[in-house]
Z-matrix of the N, CA and C atoms (Angstrom, degrees):
N
C 1 1.467
C 2 1.524 1 110.96
N 3 1.371 2 116.67 1 -44.59
C 4 1.458 3 119.60 2 178.56
C 5 1.513 4 111.08 3 -61.87
N 6 1.345 5 116.52 4 -40.91
C 7 1.462 6 120.46 5 -179.70
C 8 1.508 7 111.00 6 -63.88
N 9 1.343 8 116.40 7 -41.46
C 10 1.459 9 120.02 8 179.24
C 11 1.517 10 110.91 9 -63.32
N 12 1.338 11 117.98 10 -42.27
C 13 1.464 12 121.23 11 179.71
C 14 1.517 13 110.64 12 -63.06
N 15 1.333 14 116.64 13 -41.96
C 16 1.466 15 120.55 14 179.86
C 17 1.516 16 110.14 15 -63.73
N 18 1.339 17 116.87 16 -43.96
C 19 1.458 18 119.98 17 -179.21
C 20 1.525 19 110.81 18 -64.48
N 21 1.348 20 117.28 19 -38.03
C 22 1.460 21 120.27 20 178.31
C 23 1.522 22 111.02 21 -62.70
N 24 1.354 23 117.14 22 -41.09
C 25 1.467 24 120.55 23 178.68
C 26 1.521 25 110.46 24 -63.40
N 27 1.329 26 116.30 25 -42.23
C 28 1.457 27 119.58 26 -178.50
C 29 1.532 28 110.53 27 -67.65
N 30 1.329 29 116.85 28 -40.01
C 31 1.461 30 120.48 29 179.18
C 32 1.527 31 110.72 30 -66.63
N 33 1.330 32 117.40 31 -34.78
C 34 1.464 33 119.74 32 176.48
C 35 1.516 34 110.03 33 -61.48
N 36 1.339 35 116.56 34 -41.19
C 37 1.462 36 120.52 35 177.16
C 38 1.523 37 110.15 36 -61.85
N 39 1.329 38 116.46 37 -43.43
C 40 1.458 39 120.53 38 178.16
C 41 1.516 40 110.73 39 -60.97
N 42 1.332 41 117.56 40 -44.77
C 43 1.461 42 120.88 41 -179.15
C 44 1.523 43 111.29 42 -58.30
N 45 1.330 44 116.81 43 -44.11
C 46 1.461 45 120.07 44 -177.12
C 47 1.517 46 111.04 45 -64.00
N 48 1.336 47 117.46 46 -39.00
C 49 1.457 48 120.66 47 178.55
C 50 1.523 49 111.07 48 -73.25
N 51 1.343 50 117.15 49 -33.30
C 52 1.459 51 120.63 50 -177.80
C 53 1.516 52 111.06 51 -60.18
N 54 1.324 53 117.11 52 -44.24
C 55 1.450 54 119.76 53 -179.36
C 56 1.517 55 110.75 54 -64.59
N 57 1.340 56 116.81 55 -39.98
C 58 1.462 57 120.14 56 177.20
C 59 1.523 58 110.15 57 -62.46
N 60 1.337 59 116.35 58 -44.55
C 61 1.461 60 120.28 59 -179.18
C 62 1.515 61 110.99 60 -61.85
N 63 1.331 62 115.59 61 -36.17
C 64 1.461 63 119.63 62 179.94
C 65 1.528 64 110.67 63 -63.76
N 66 1.327 65 117.21 64 -47.39
C 67 1.462 66 120.66 65 178.24
C 68 1.525 67 110.63 66 -62.57
N 69 1.314 68 116.40 67 -41.09
C 70 1.465 69 121.34 68 -175.79
C 71 1.518 70 110.75 69 -66.38
N 72 1.349 71 115.98 70 -42.18
C 73 1.452 72 120.18 71 -172.01
C 74 1.515 73 113.01 72 -85.22
N 75 1.310 74 116.96 73 -34.92
C 76 1.457 75 119.79 74 -171.93
C 77 1.525 76 112.39 75 -102.28
N 78 1.327 77 117.39 76 31.41
C 79 1.450 78 120.54 77 -176.22
C 80 1.519 79 113.13 78 -83.71
N 81 1.354 80 117.10 79 -14.16
C 82 1.445 81 118.12 80 -178.98
C 83 1.524 82 110.87 81 -81.29
N 84 1.320 83 115.74 82 169.67
C 85 1.462 84 120.96 83 -173.21
C 86 1.525 85 111.55 84 -61.31
N 87 1.328 86 115.21 85 145.46
C 88 1.450 87 121.55 86 -179.23
C 89 1.515 88 110.77 87 -117.40
N 90 1.319 89 114.27 88 151.60
C 91 1.454 90 118.56 89 168.58
C 92 1.521 91 107.70 90 -64.97
N 93 1.302 92 116.56 91 150.45
C 94 1.460 93 121.89 92 -174.41
C 95 1.525 94 111.45 93 -55.10
N 96 1.334 95 118.19 94 -36.84
C 97 1.450 96 121.47 95 -177.12
C 98 1.524 97 112.49 96 -60.64
N 99 1.326 98 118.39 97 -26.27
C 100 1.451 99 121.22 98 -176.29
C 101 1.522 100 113.43 99 -90.00
N 102 1.310 101 116.96 100 -9.98
C 103 1.464 102 119.64 101 -175.92
C 104 1.522 103 112.34 102 -63.20
N 105 1.343 104 116.83 103 -40.98
C 106 1.463 105 119.12 104 -173.87
C 107 1.522 106 112.78 105 -68.35
N 108 1.342 107 119.87 106 -51.31
C 109 1.470 108 118.10 107 177.45
C 110 1.524 109 112.48 108 -62.11
N 111 1.333 110 116.79 109 -34.41
C 112 1.464 111 119.87 110 177.51
C 113 1.526 112 110.13 111 -63.09
N 114 1.334 113 116.48 112 -44.32
C 115 1.456 114 120.45 113 -179.53
C 116 1.523 115 111.18 114 -63.35
N 117 1.331 116 116.40 115 -43.42
C 118 1.467 117 119.97 116 177.55
C 119 1.527 118 110.56 117 -58.74
N 120 1.334 119 116.70 118 -42.45
C 121 1.459 120 119.96 119 -179.92
C 122 1.520 121 111.01 120 -61.20
N 123 1.322 122 116.45 121 -48.00
C 124 1.463 123 120.53 122 -177.52
C 125 1.526 124 111.51 123 -64.56
N 126 1.326 125 116.76 124 -26.83
C 127 1.468 126 121.15 125 177.38
C 128 1.525 127 111.74 126 -81.81
N 129 1.333 128 116.91 127 -7.55
C 130 1.455 129 120.40 128 -179.54
C 131 1.516 130 113.92 129 85.42
N 132 1.339 131 117.38 130 9.43
C 133 1.462 132 121.21 131 178.10
C 134 1.525 133 107.87 132 -94.67
N 135 1.327 134 115.82 133 78.26
C 136 1.460 135 120.51 134 -171.82
C 137 1.518 136 112.76 135 -69.80
N 138 1.320 137 117.41 136 -33.84
C 139 1.460 138 119.97 137 178.50
C 140 1.526 139 110.35 138 -64.75
N 141 1.331 140 116.93 139 -39.71
C 142 1.464 141 120.15 140 177.96
C 143 1.523 142 110.83 141 -67.48
N 144 1.319 143 116.63 142 -38.45
C 145 1.463 144 120.63 143 177.66
C 146 1.526 145 110.37 144 -62.74
N 147 1.324 146 115.55 145 -41.42
C 148 1.463 147 120.07 146 178.12
C 149 1.525 148 110.98 147 -64.63
N 150 1.317 149 115.99 148 -46.58
C 151 1.464 150 120.37 149 -178.68
C 152 1.521 151 111.19 150 -60.60
N 153 1.331 152 116.32 151 -45.89
C 154 1.460 153 120.30 152 -178.62
C 155 1.528 154 110.88 153 -68.28
N 156 1.325 155 117.01 154 -41.77
C 157 1.457 156 120.19 155 179.91
C 158 1.517 157 112.51 156 -64.70
N 159 1.319 158 116.99 157 -43.39
C 160 1.463 159 120.39 158 178.81
C 161 1.528 160 110.52 159 -66.45
N 162 1.321 161 116.79 160 -33.91
C 163 1.461 162 120.85 161 178.14
C 164 1.522 163 110.33 162 -63.96
N 165 1.320 164 116.08 163 -42.62
C 166 1.465 165 119.85 164 178.60
C 167 1.522 166 110.23 165 -62.27
N 168 1.320 167 117.30 166 -43.50
C 169 1.456 168 120.83 167 179.25
C 170 1.519 169 111.90 168 -61.51
N 171 1.325 170 116.23 169 -37.87
C 172 1.465 171 120.86 170 -176.09
C 173 1.518 172 113.05 171 -77.65
N 174 1.344 173 117.10 172 -32.21
C 175 1.462 174 119.86 173 -169.90
C 176 1.521 175 115.09 174 -107.13
N 177 1.318 176 117.37 175 -26.71
C 178 1.465 177 119.58 176 -174.38
C 179 1.528 178 110.76 177 -78.62
N 180 1.344 179 115.68 178 135.87
C 181 1.459 180 120.20 179 175.47
C 182 1.532 181 110.81 180 -73.94
N 183 1.322 182 115.59 181 -30.88
C 184 1.460 183 120.30 182 -179.50
C 185 1.518 184 108.25 183 -146.18
N 186 1.323 185 116.43 184 131.24
C 187 1.460 186 121.50 185 179.37
C 188 1.528 187 108.29 186 -120.86
N 189 1.337 188 117.40 187 109.06
C 190 1.474 189 118.57 188 175.33
C 191 1.533 190 109.35 189 -62.41
N 192 1.304 191 116.60 190 147.27
C 193 1.463 192 120.98 191 177.72
C 194 1.528 193 111.67 192 54.51
N 195 1.322 194 115.39 193 49.84
C 196 1.461 195 120.52 194 -175.56
C 197 1.528 196 111.78 195 -60.12
N 198 1.326 197 117.30 196 -35.03
C 199 1.467 198 119.38 197 179.22
C 200 1.520 199 111.26 198 -63.05
N 201 1.330 200 116.53 199 -32.77
C 202 1.472 201 120.37 200 178.95
C 203 1.525 202 110.92 201 -70.39
N 204 1.333 203 116.53 202 -36.84
C 205 1.456 204 119.71 203 176.33
C 206 1.529 205 109.81 204 -63.74
N 207 1.324 206 116.42 205 -43.89
C 208 1.461 207 119.25 206 177.36
C 209 1.529 208 110.60 207 -61.26
N 210 1.319 209 116.69 208 -37.50
C 211 1.465 210 119.65 209 -179.98
C 212 1.534 211 110.59 210 -64.61
N 213 1.319 212 117.08 211 -43.01
C 214 1.463 213 120.54 212 176.18
C 215 1.526 214 110.09 213 -58.56
N 216 1.346 215 115.61 214 -45.31
C 217 1.461 216 119.73 215 -179.88
C 218 1.527 217 111.13 216 -63.65
N 219 1.342 218 116.70 217 -42.79
C 220 1.453 219 119.44 218 179.92
C 221 1.519 220 112.27 219 -59.70
N 222 1.331 221 115.96 220 -46.49
C 223 1.465 222 119.91 221 178.44
C 224 1.523 223 111.33 222 -64.16
N 225 1.326 224 116.24 223 -39.49
C 226 1.466 225 120.05 224 -178.31
C 227 1.525 226 111.00 225 -65.71
N 228 1.336 227 116.81 226 -45.38
C 229 1.464 228 119.67 227 177.13
C 230 1.536 229 110.51 228 -61.84
N 231 1.320 230 116.68 229 -39.99
C 232 1.458 231 119.88 230 179.39
C 233 1.524 232 110.95 231 -62.60
N 234 1.317 233 116.34 232 -48.80
C 235 1.463 234 120.25 233 -179.05
C 236 1.523 235 111.57 234 -66.02
N 237 1.336 236 116.58 235 -25.94
C 238 1.460 237 120.89 236 179.22
C 239 1.524 238 111.77 237 -83.81
N 240 1.335 239 116.59 238 -3.50
C 241 1.455 240 120.57 239 176.17
C 242 1.517 241 115.04 240 91.57
N 243 1.339 242 117.79 241 3.92
C 244 1.462 243 120.70 242 177.66
C 245 1.529 244 107.91 243 -94.42
N 246 1.328 245 115.43 244 78.50
C 247 1.458 246 120.85 245 -172.09
C 248 1.530 247 112.65 246 -69.41
N 249 1.323 248 116.71 247 -33.01
C 250 1.464 249 119.67 248 179.89
C 251 1.520 250 110.84 249 -65.40
N 252 1.329 251 117.21 250 -45.26
C 253 1.463 252 120.53 251 178.67
C 254 1.528 253 110.12 252 -66.07
N 255 1.327 254 116.96 253 -39.62
C 256 1.466 255 120.34 254 177.49
C 257 1.522 256 110.07 255 -59.45
N 258 1.321 257 116.68 256 -44.18
C 259 1.456 258 120.90 257 179.27
C 260 1.520 259 111.00 258 -60.06
N 261 1.322 260 116.55 259 -44.51
C 262 1.465 261 120.69 260 179.63
C 263 1.525 262 111.34 261 -59.25
N 264 1.325 263 116.49 262 -42.22
C 265 1.464 264 120.40 263 -176.75
C 266 1.523 265 111.17 264 -71.11
N 267 1.312 266 117.57 265 -41.96
C 268 1.468 267 119.40 266 176.94
C 269 1.523 268 110.55 267 -61.54
N 270 1.336 269 116.78 268 -35.40
C 271 1.457 270 120.59 269 178.04
C 272 1.524 271 111.33 270 -67.33
N 273 1.318 272 117.31 271 -32.79
C 274 1.472 273 120.81 272 176.26
C 275 1.526 274 110.01 273 -60.50
N 276 1.326 275 115.80 274 -44.95
C 277 1.472 276 119.76 275 178.80
C 278 1.527 277 110.06 276 -61.06
N 279 1.327 278 116.57 277 -45.27
C 280 1.460 279 120.72 278 -176.60
C 281 1.527 280 112.46 279 -67.57
N 282 1.333 281 116.49 280 -34.86
C 283 1.465 282 120.01 281 -175.34
C 284 1.521 283 114.18 282 -91.04
N 285 1.331 284 117.69 283 -30.26
C 286 1.457 285 120.55 284 -173.47
C 287 1.526 286 113.79 285 -109.72
N 288 1.310 287 117.50 286 -11.33
C 289 1.468 288 121.32 287 179.57
C 290 1.534 289 108.56 288 -128.71
N 291 1.323 290 115.19 289 61.51
C 292 1.462 291 120.68 290 -172.50
C 293 1.529 292 113.38 291 -63.79
N 294 1.324 293 117.62 292 -20.84
C 295 1.465 294 121.20 293 178.95
C 296 1.528 295 111.88 294 -99.41
N 297 1.322 296 117.24 295 7.71
C 298 1.459 297 121.08 296 -176.85
C 299 1.523 298 111.80 297 -64.13
N 300 1.324 299 115.10 298 142.31
C 301 1.464 300 120.29 299 173.89
C 302 1.529 301 111.51 300 -69.83
N 303 1.328 302 115.88 301 -8.89
C 304 1.464 303 120.78 302 -177.29
C 305 1.521 304 112.48 303 -101.91
N 306 1.323 305 118.25 304 10.46
C 307 1.464 306 119.36 305 -173.52
C 308 1.531 307 112.14 306 -64.23
N 309 1.330 308 117.81 307 -37.75
C 310 1.467 309 119.25 308 178.72
C 311 1.524 310 110.94 309 -69.30
N 312 1.339 311 116.12 310 -40.69
C 313 1.460 312 120.26 311 177.32
C 314 1.528 313 110.51 312 -63.13
N 315 1.341 314 115.71 313 -39.80
C 316 1.461 315 119.77 314 178.70
C 317 1.524 316 111.06 315 -66.40
N 318 1.336 317 116.82 316 -37.97
C 319 1.462 318 120.30 317 177.75
C 320 1.524 319 110.66 318 -63.81
N 321 1.328 320 116.84 319 -41.29
C 322 1.463 321 120.69 320 177.30
C 323 1.524 322 110.45 321 -63.48
N 324 1.336 323 116.32 322 -43.23
C 325 1.457 324 120.06 323 177.51
C 326 1.515 325 111.90 324 -62.81
N 327 1.334 326 116.12 325 -38.38
C 328 1.457 327 120.29 326 178.00
C 329 1.525 328 110.87 327 -63.35
N 330 1.334 329 116.78 328 -43.69
C 331 1.463 330 120.66 329 178.73
C 332 1.529 331 110.58 330 -63.03
N 333 1.333 332 116.53 331 -42.68
C 334 1.465 333 120.13 332 178.73
C 335 1.520 334 111.00 333 -60.41
N 336 1.342 335 115.55 334 -39.99
C 337 1.459 336 119.84 335 -179.50
C 338 1.528 337 110.46 336 -67.45
N 339 1.333 338 117.03 337 -42.67
C 340 1.465 339 119.87 338 177.06
C 341 1.530 340 110.23 339 -59.79
N 342 1.325 341 116.33 340 -42.56
C 343 1.461 342 119.30 341 179.65
C 344 1.524 343 110.80 342 -61.88
N 345 1.337 344 115.70 343 -45.68
C 346 1.461 345 119.93 344 -179.18
C 347 1.524 346 111.82 345 -63.15
N 348 1.339 347 116.61 346 -29.00
C 349 1.462 348 121.28 347 178.84
C 350 1.523 349 112.35 348 -81.97
N 351 1.343 350 116.66 349 -4.36
C 352 1.453 351 120.24 350 176.94
C 353 1.516 352 114.82 351 98.89
N 354 1.348 353 117.03 352 -0.53
C 355 1.465 354 120.23 353 179.25
C 356 1.525 355 108.66 354 -93.33
N 357 1.328 356 115.74 355 72.77
C 358 1.463 357 120.22 356 -175.89
C 359 1.525 358 111.88 357 -66.86
N 360 1.327 359 117.45 358 -28.97
C 361 1.464 360 119.97 359 -179.97
C 362 1.526 361 110.57 360 -65.87
N 363 1.333 362 117.05 361 -45.76
C 364 1.465 363 120.70 362 178.15
C 365 1.518 364 110.22 363 -64.75
N 366 1.324 365 116.55 364 -43.02
C 367 1.464 366 120.47 365 179.34
C 368 1.522 367 110.66 366 -60.05
N 369 1.321 368 116.26 367 -45.10
C 370 1.460 369 120.21 368 -178.81
C 371 1.520 370 110.80 369 -62.19
N 372 1.341 371 117.03 370 -38.61
C 373 1.462 372 121.13 371 179.42
C 374 1.528 373 111.26 372 -59.69
N 375 1.332 374 116.29 373 -42.90
C 376 1.469 375 120.39 374 -179.65
C 377 1.524 376 110.51 375 -70.83
N 378 1.330 377 116.90 376 -41.82
C 379 1.468 378 119.66 377 176.70
C 380 1.533 379 110.19 378 -57.96
N 381 1.334 380 116.30 379 -39.82
C 382 1.460 381 120.27 380 179.71
C 383 1.527 382 110.44 381 -61.73
N 384 1.324 383 117.11 382 -42.95
C 385 1.465 384 121.07 383 178.61
C 386 1.522 385 110.24 384 -61.63
N 387 1.321 386 116.83 385 -45.23
C 388 1.461 387 120.87 386 -178.23
C 389 1.528 388 111.61 387 -69.02
N 390 1.316 389 116.63 388 -26.70
C 391 1.469 390 119.41 389 179.90
C 392 1.524 391 111.88 390 -68.90
N 393 1.330 392 116.38 391 -11.61
C 394 1.461 393 120.45 392 179.18
C 395 1.533 394 112.60 393 -95.72
N 396 1.322 395 116.35 394 6.84
C 397 1.469 396 120.23 395 175.07
C 398 1.529 397 109.76 396 -68.68
N 399 1.320 398 115.57 397 173.75
C 400 1.460 399 120.84 398 178.59
C 401 1.526 400 110.50 399 -55.34
N 402 1.345 401 117.69 400 140.46
C 403 1.474 402 121.14 401 179.42
C 404 1.521 403 113.35 402 -56.20
N 405 1.323 404 117.40 403 -23.51
C 406 1.452 405 120.30 404 -179.96
C 407 1.532 406 112.68 405 -80.56
N 408 1.314 407 116.89 406 -9.13
C 409 1.459 408 121.18 407 -175.69
C 410 1.530 409 111.63 408 -73.53
N 411 1.337 410 116.18 409 129.04
C 412 1.460 411 120.96 410 175.90
C 413 1.528 412 110.31 411 -67.74
N 414 1.327 413 116.50 412 -32.93
C 415 1.459 414 119.80 413 179.01
C 416 1.530 415 110.03 414 -66.07
N 417 1.327 416 116.81 415 -39.89
C 418 1.464 417 120.19 416 176.21
C 419 1.526 418 109.75 417 -59.17
N 420 1.303 419 117.03 418 -44.99
C 421 1.467 420 121.64 419 -179.19
C 422 1.523 421 111.10 420 -59.32
N 423 1.331 422 116.05 421 -42.93
C 424 1.457 423 119.97 422 -179.70
C 425 1.524 424 111.60 423 -68.97
N 426 1.345 425 116.75 424 -38.66
C 427 1.462 426 120.51 425 179.07
C 428 1.526 427 110.54 426 -64.00
N 429 1.326 428 117.01 427 -42.78
C 430 1.462 429 120.88 428 179.18
C 431 1.525 430 110.66 429 -63.21
N 432 1.325 431 116.72 430 -41.12
C 433 1.459 432 120.62 431 178.29
C 434 1.526 433 110.65 432 -60.94
N 435 1.326 434 117.17 433 -42.41
C 436 1.459 435 120.70 434 179.06
C 437 1.537 436 110.53 435 -64.80
N 438 1.332 437 115.87 436 -43.38
C 439 1.467 438 119.63 437 179.58
C 440 1.524 439 111.32 438 -58.06
N 441 1.320 440 115.79 439 -37.96
C 442 1.462 441 120.43 440 -178.59
C 443 1.521 442 112.51 441 -70.33
N 444 1.338 443 116.43 442 -9.27
C 445 1.461 444 120.46 443 179.57
C 446 1.535 445 112.07 444 -101.03
N 447 1.345 446 117.08 445 -2.22
C 448 1.459 447 119.93 446 -175.76
C 449 1.532 448 110.16 447 -104.29
N 450 1.321 449 115.66 448 120.05
C 451 1.460 450 122.10 449 174.59
C 452 1.533 451 107.83 450 -132.23
N 453 1.310 452 115.27 451 165.44
C 454 1.459 453 120.22 452 -177.59
C 455 1.526 454 111.20 453 -129.89
N 456 1.322 455 113.73 454 153.60
C 457 1.458 456 122.59 455 177.11
C 458 1.524 457 108.10 456 -119.21
N 459 1.312 458 115.91 457 147.26
C 460 1.461 459 120.60 458 176.75
C 461 1.522 460 108.62 459 -115.53
N 462 1.319 461 115.34 460 119.59
C 463 1.458 462 120.73 461 176.14
C 464 1.516 463 110.08 462 -92.59
N 465 1.319 464 117.11 463 146.35
C 466 1.472 465 121.16 464 -178.68
C 467 1.518 466 112.24 465 -113.79
N 468 1.319 467 117.67 466 0.56
C 469 1.458 468 120.32 467 179.97
C 470 1.515 469 110.50 468 161.50
N 471 1.319 470 116.30 469 156.67
C 472 1.463 471 120.69 470 178.06
C 473 1.529 472 108.04 471 -138.84
N 474 1.338 473 116.05 472 138.16
C 475 1.461 474 121.41 473 -171.44
C 476 1.522 475 111.10 474 -135.42
N 477 1.315 476 114.53 475 156.15
C 478 1.461 477 120.13 476 174.41
C 479 1.525 478 111.05 477 -88.54
N 480 1.335 479 116.00 478 -18.04
C 481 1.458 480 120.89 479 179.11
C 482 1.526 481 109.98 480 -110.68
N 483 1.315 482 115.89 481 127.95
C 484 1.465 483 120.83 482 -176.18
C 485 1.517 484 111.97 483 -61.99
N 486 1.335 485 117.35 484 -38.21
C 487 1.460 486 121.06 485 -176.75
C 488 1.536 487 110.81 486 -60.86
N 489 1.329 488 116.54 487 -40.01
C 490 1.465 489 119.90 488 179.42
C 491 1.527 490 110.75 489 -63.82
N 492 1.323 491 115.54 490 -40.07
C 493 1.472 492 119.81 491 178.72
C 494 1.520 493 110.28 492 -65.81
N 495 1.323 494 116.49 493 -42.31
C 496 1.473 495 120.26 494 179.86
C 497 1.521 496 111.14 495 -63.74
N 498 1.319 497 116.44 496 -38.07
C 499 1.462 498 119.62 497 179.17
C 500 1.525 499 111.29 498 -64.25
N 501 1.338 500 116.24 499 -42.70
C 502 1.462 501 119.56 500 178.88
C 503 1.526 502 110.48 501 -65.58
N 504 1.336 503 116.25 502 -41.74
C 505 1.462 504 119.86 503 179.28
C 506 1.529 505 110.78 504 -59.76
N 507 1.319 506 117.11 505 -42.44
C 508 1.459 507 120.57 506 179.54
C 509 1.526 508 111.32 507 -65.00
N 510 1.323 509 116.66 508 -38.16
C 511 1.461 510 120.67 509 177.32
C 512 1.527 511 110.76 510 -62.27
N 513 1.340 512 115.92 511 -43.99
C 514 1.464 513 120.08 512 -179.67
C 515 1.534 514 111.08 513 -67.02
N 516 1.320 515 115.66 514 -39.49
C 517 1.472 516 119.47 515 178.23
C 518 1.516 517 110.28 516 -61.06
N 519 1.327 518 116.65 517 -39.76
C 520 1.469 519 120.72 518 179.64
C 521 1.526 520 111.54 519 -65.39
N 522 1.350 521 116.29 520 -20.20
C 523 1.469 522 121.12 521 178.47
C 524 1.527 523 112.27 522 -96.54
N 525 1.335 524 116.05 523 4.76
C 526 1.456 525 119.70 524 175.88
C 527 1.511 526 115.83 525 97.53
N 528 1.334 527 118.56 526 5.77
C 529 1.465 528 121.10 527 178.14
C 530 1.536 529 110.30 528 -88.68
N 531 1.329 530 118.90 529 141.93
C 532 1.471 531 121.04 530 177.96
C 533 1.533 532 111.09 531 -81.16
N 534 1.316 533 115.77 532 62.23
C 535 1.468 534 121.01 533 -172.28
C 536 1.528 535 112.38 534 -77.93
N 537 1.325 536 114.12 535 152.64
C 538 1.459 537 121.49 536 174.92
C 539 1.522 538 108.43 537 -155.03
N 540 1.322 539 115.83 538 167.70
C 541 1.464 540 122.01 539 -178.50
C 542 1.524 541 109.31 540 -114.25
N 543 1.339 542 115.96 541 133.14
C 544 1.460 543 121.17 542 176.88
C 545 1.518 544 109.95 543 -124.18
N 546 1.334 545 115.51 544 143.22
C 547 1.460 546 120.81 545 177.69
C 548 1.520 547 109.81 546 -88.33
N 549 1.329 548 115.81 547 142.92
C 550 1.454 549 121.94 548 175.86
C 551 1.522 550 108.94 549 -132.66
N 552 1.322 551 116.11 550 144.74
C 553 1.454 552 121.27 551 175.35
C 554 1.525 553 108.10 552 -101.83
N 555 1.329 554 116.18 553 128.15
C 556 1.461 555 120.11 554 -179.88
C 557 1.521 556 109.47 555 -146.92
N 558 1.331 557 115.86 556 116.25
C 559 1.462 558 120.11 557 179.23
C 560 1.502 559 113.65 558 59.51
N 561 1.323 560 116.44 559 34.86
C 562 1.453 561 120.19 560 179.94
C 563 1.517 562 113.73 561 81.41
N 564 1.328 563 117.09 562 0.45
C 565 1.463 564 120.69 563 -179.83
C 566 1.529 565 109.81 564 -110.14
N 567 1.320 566 115.18 565 155.87
C 568 1.459 567 121.03 566 176.28
C 569 1.518 568 108.83 567 -101.39
N 570 1.330 569 115.47 568 125.28
C 571 1.457 570 121.73 569 177.34
C 572 1.519 571 108.94 570 -115.80
N 573 1.328 572 115.51 571 157.85
C 574 1.460 573 120.34 572 -177.03
C 575 1.533 574 109.07 573 -123.78
N 576 1.333 575 114.80 574 111.28
C 577 1.456 576 120.60 575 -178.55
C 578 1.527 577 110.33 576 -97.41
N 579 1.309 578 115.53 577 135.08
C 580 1.467 579 121.19 578 176.84
C 581 1.521 580 107.83 579 -94.35
N 582 1.331 581 116.38 580 119.97
C 583 1.452 582 122.97 581 -179.86
C 584 1.530 583 108.89 582 -99.01
N 585 1.335 584 115.90 583 126.48
C 586 1.460 585 120.08 584 -178.36
C 587 1.519 586 112.61 585 -98.50
N 588 1.321 587 117.22 586 -17.94
C 589 1.455 588 121.27 587 179.92
C 590 1.515 589 110.19 588 -173.64
N 591 1.332 590 117.82 589 143.58
C 592 1.465 591 120.81 590 -178.20
C 593 1.520 592 110.63 591 -140.26
N 594 1.346 593 114.75 592 168.63
C 595 1.470 594 123.02 593 -176.95
C 596 1.525 595 111.09 594 52.95
N 597 1.323 596 115.04 595 49.89
C 598 1.453 597 122.67 596 -179.12
C 599 1.524 598 110.24 597 -108.44
N 600 1.322 599 116.18 598 153.67
C 601 1.458 600 119.88 599 170.75
C 602 1.529 601 107.64 600 -71.68
N 603 1.330 602 116.83 601 166.67
C 604 1.462 603 119.89 602 178.45
C 605 1.532 604 110.64 603 -56.93
N 606 1.334 605 117.37 604 -45.03
C 607 1.456 606 120.29 605 -178.37
C 608 1.524 607 111.55 606 -64.83
N 609 1.323 608 116.31 607 -42.46
C 610 1.471 609 119.66 608 178.33
C 611 1.523 610 110.66 609 -62.10
N 612 1.336 611 115.69 610 -41.50
C 613 1.460 612 120.04 611 -179.40
C 614 1.525 613 110.74 612 -65.35
N 615 1.329 614 117.06 613 -42.23
C 616 1.464 615 120.05 614 179.72
C 617 1.528 616 111.01 615 -65.62
N 618 1.327 617 116.59 616 -39.69
C 619 1.467 618 119.69 617 178.42
C 620 1.529 619 110.91 618 -63.10
N 621 1.336 620 115.74 619 -44.36
C 622 1.465 621 119.65 620 179.80
C 623 1.524 622 110.33 621 -66.72
N 624 1.329 623 116.60 622 -41.81
C 625 1.465 624 120.26 623 179.15
C 626 1.521 625 112.03 624 -60.56
N 627 1.328 626 116.02 625 -42.38
C 628 1.467 627 119.74 626 178.37
C 629 1.531 628 111.45 627 -64.21
N 630 1.313 629 115.70 628 -40.36
C 631 1.469 630 120.27 629 179.90
C 632 1.529 631 110.77 630 -63.35
N 633 1.335 632 116.16 631 -43.64
C 634 1.464 633 119.92 632 179.34
C 635 1.525 634 111.09 633 -66.45
N 636 1.334 635 116.39 634 -39.84
C 637 1.467 636 120.07 635 179.83
C 638 1.523 637 110.85 636 -62.77
N 639 1.322 638 116.12 637 -39.83
C 640 1.464 639 120.31 638 178.48
C 641 1.521 640 111.62 639 -62.95
N 642 1.327 641 116.52 640 -26.36
C 643 1.461 642 121.30 641 179.55
C 644 1.526 643 112.14 642 -92.54
N 645 1.331 644 116.10 643 5.94
C 646 1.461 645 120.36 644 174.67
C 647 1.510 646 116.35 645 92.38
N 648 1.337 647 118.16 646 9.14
C 649 1.458 648 120.97 647 179.21
C 650 1.533 649 110.67 648 -94.11
N 651 1.326 650 117.99 649 140.79
C 652 1.467 651 121.31 650 -179.27
C 653 1.535 652 111.10 651 -77.80
N 654 1.312 653 116.68 652 74.14
C 655 1.467 654 121.43 653 -175.49
C 656 1.524 655 111.30 654 -68.51
N 657 1.311 656 114.54 655 142.40
C 658 1.468 657 121.12 656 177.02
C 659 1.529 658 108.94 657 -140.53
N 660 1.343 659 115.74 658 132.24
C 661 1.457 660 121.62 659 179.43
C 662 1.516 661 109.05 660 -100.70
N 663 1.332 662 116.60 661 134.47
C 664 1.469 663 120.21 662 175.98
C 665 1.524 664 108.70 663 -150.37
N 666 1.355 665 117.26 664 158.42
C 667 1.453 666 119.87 665 -178.82
C 668 1.520 667 112.30 666 -56.32
N 669 1.305 668 115.75 667 138.63
C 670 1.455 669 121.35 668 179.74
C 671 1.518 670 109.36 669 -66.38
N 672 1.313 671 115.78 670 137.49
C 673 1.459 672 120.60 671 -177.14
C 674 1.513 673 113.54 672 -90.48
N 675 1.318 674 117.26 673 22.80
C 676 1.462 675 119.72 674 174.78
C 677 1.503 676 114.17 675 81.77
N 678 1.325 677 116.77 676 36.63
C 679 1.474 678 119.95 677 179.51
C 680 1.515 679 110.66 678 -66.99
């Protein structure tokens, strides 16, 4: 539940920036064919934008600014909650339109889609690349903001009995780890996860996970749930 709430907060941040990026990037003149899906998107009717955009792709012999149409579709699928399809479309822009003026925007959209799909490591990698763009870049600013919202937690074990979890937590505390026990609901059952460290960067989490593994603990890294 905590993880879901954290992911929802992060996705809300992404949504707010996505709309800004859309206005910023797509402000130049469009071929007439692109006006309708663009208008649907701006009105928040993402399903209509998708339907119209896919129709243009299927029926038009030639589509001016094809990368821009794909970008509209990618954003629309993302906003409609179809993150896998959004990811596929952003990848089309990156792989088939290498000279596109939208390549950075598509990379940001791709990272957002990976994050929404639960692949925070891949998303973070792309955000890191975009954070190295020119300081004047709006995409760089958005990537840095997203990076600042990503933290990781390292679990050291999960138990069905609370006492076992408490015992492990006390052992870790005696070794200098800031351990604690959290309850989780899974399949109608209550489980008790031992947390060895939270609000860590990816590198910090990996270092801690490796250290725990070397000591025989079943370490697991996962996105921080906003503790």
